[in-house]
C-alpha atoms as a printed R data frame, in Angstrom:
   type eleno elety resid chain resno       x      y       z
1  ATOM     1    CA   MET     A     1  32.492  7.953  -1.867
2  ATOM     2    CA   ASN     A     2  31.699  8.976  -5.440
3  ATOM     3    CA   THR     A     3  31.349 12.608  -6.308
4  ATOM     4    CA   THR     A     4  27.804 13.656  -7.142
5  ATOM     5    CA   LYS     A     5  29.018 15.215 -10.401
6  ATOM     6    CA   THR     A     6  29.867 11.741 -11.712
7  ATOM     7    CA   PHE     A     7  26.295 10.517 -11.787
8  ATOM     8    CA   LYS     A     8  24.258 13.757 -11.731
9  ATOM     9    CA   THR     A     9  25.337 14.482 -15.292
10 ATOM    10    CA   ASN     A    10  24.625 10.925 -16.410
11 ATOM    11    CA   PRO     A    11  21.497 10.327 -18.559
12 ATOM    12    CA   LYS     A    12  20.920  7.109 -16.584
13 ATOM    13    CA   TYR     A    13  20.584  9.176 -13.377
14 ATOM    14    CA   SER     A    14  18.081 11.534 -14.993
15 ATOM    15    CA   ALA     A    15  16.036  8.635 -16.368
16 ATOM    16    CA   ALA     A    16  16.050  6.869 -12.986
17 ATOM    17    CA   LEU     A    17  14.816 10.002 -11.219
18 ATOM    18    CA   HIS     A    18  12.102 10.540 -13.826
19 ATOM    19    CA   ASP     A    19  10.863  6.948 -13.583
20 ATOM    20    CA   ALA     A    20  11.060  6.910  -9.778
21 ATOM    21    CA   GLN     A    21   8.983 10.079  -9.482
22 ATOM    22    CA   HIS     A    22   6.350  8.701 -11.842
23 ATOM    23    CA   ALA     A    23   6.256  5.450  -9.871
24 ATOM    24    CA   PHE     A    24   5.818  7.422  -6.636
25 ATOM    25    CA   TRP     A    25   2.803  9.313  -7.971
26 ATOM    26    CA   ALA     A    26   1.334  6.150  -9.500
27 ATOM    27    CA   VAL     A    27   1.327  4.492  -6.063
28 ATOM    28    CA   ILE     A    28  -0.239  7.561  -4.413
29 ATOM    29    CA   ALA     A    29  -2.941  7.645  -7.120
30 ATOM    30    CA   GLU     A    30  -3.559  3.909  -6.701
31 ATOM    31    CA   TYR     A    31  -4.228  4.339  -2.993
32 ATOM    32    CA   TYR     A    32  -6.418  7.423  -3.517
33 ATOM    33    CA   PRO     A    33  -8.562  6.661  -6.579
34 ATOM    34    CA   GLU     A    34 -11.143  9.170  -5.382
35 ATOM    35    CA   CYS     A    35  -8.772 11.981  -6.385
36 ATOM    36    CA   GLU     A    36  -9.856 13.160  -9.817
37 ATOM    37    CA   PHE     A    37  -6.919 15.402 -10.630
38 ATOM    38    CA   GLY     A    38  -3.177 15.410 -10.112
39 ATOM    39    CA   ASP     A    39  -2.812 19.077  -9.210
40 ATOM    40    CA   PHE     A    40   0.408 19.967  -7.424
41 ATOM    41    CA   PRO     A    41   1.563 23.563  -6.785
42 ATOM    42    CA   PRO     A    42   4.745 24.678  -8.591
43 ATOM    43    CA   ASP     A    43   6.669 25.455  -5.407
44 ATOM    44    CA   ALA     A    44   5.843 22.024  -3.988
45 ATOM    45    CA   HIS     A    45   6.829 20.410  -7.310
46 ATOM    46    CA   HIS     A    46  10.211 22.133  -7.169
47 ATOM    47    CA   ALA     A    47  10.735 21.041  -3.547
48 ATOM    48    CA   PHE     A    48   9.743 17.448  -4.432
49 ATOM    49    CA   ASN     A    49  12.206 17.385  -7.341
50 ATOM    50    CA   ARG     A    50  14.998 18.725  -5.138
51 ATOM    51    CA   ALA     A    51  14.239 16.210  -2.386
52 ATOM    52    CA   CYS     A    52  14.248 13.324  -4.901
53 ATOM    53    CA   LYS     A    53  17.558 14.468  -6.388
54 ATOM    54    CA   ASP     A    54  19.129 14.846  -2.952
55 ATOM    55    CA   ALA     A    55  17.859 11.461  -1.744
56 ATOM    56    CA   ALA     A    56  19.025  9.685  -4.903
57 ATOM    57    CA   ALA     A    57  22.442 11.352  -4.725
58 ATOM    58    CA   VAL     A    58  22.964 10.274  -1.121
59 ATOM    59    CA   TRP     A    59  21.785  6.738  -1.850
60 ATOM    60    CA   LEU     A    60  24.075  6.439  -4.870
61 ATOM    61    CA   GLU     A    61  27.056  7.905  -3.006
62 ATOM    62    CA   TYR     A    62  26.666  5.248  -0.327
63 ATOM    63    CA   ASN     A    63  25.899  2.342  -2.630
64 ATOM    64    CA   LEU     A    64  27.882  2.727  -5.856
65 ATOM    65    CA   PRO     A    65  31.315  1.120  -5.844
66 ATOM    66    CA   ILE     A    66  34.159  3.612  -5.665
67 ATOM    67    CA   ILE     A    67  35.649  4.310  -9.076
68 ATOM    68    CA   THR     A    68  39.064  5.905  -9.362
69 ATOM    69    CA   ASN     A    69  41.033  7.139 -12.332
70 ATOM    70    CA   ASN     A    70  44.326  6.129 -10.748
71 ATOM    71    CA   SER     A    71  46.367  4.052 -13.207
72 ATOM    72    CA   GLU     A    72  47.708  1.920 -10.309
73 ATOM    73    CA   ASP     A    73  44.192  0.571  -9.796
74 ATOM    74    CA   LYS     A    74  43.894 -0.725 -13.372
């Protein structure tokens, strides 16, 4: 499996997480149009961010092809 450091420091990873979280909330808001505000407590926001990062890291570790720096593989 890939190491999480490989993609967690990648701008593509950060952008994907950002867009995925916005898409998540857009779907929730679509299903609950009666909600007038998007209030979310700071501690819950932090937990949501952590859960998204953890889930994305696991998914990427299991789905990205293995990349090695071994010259024999080139």
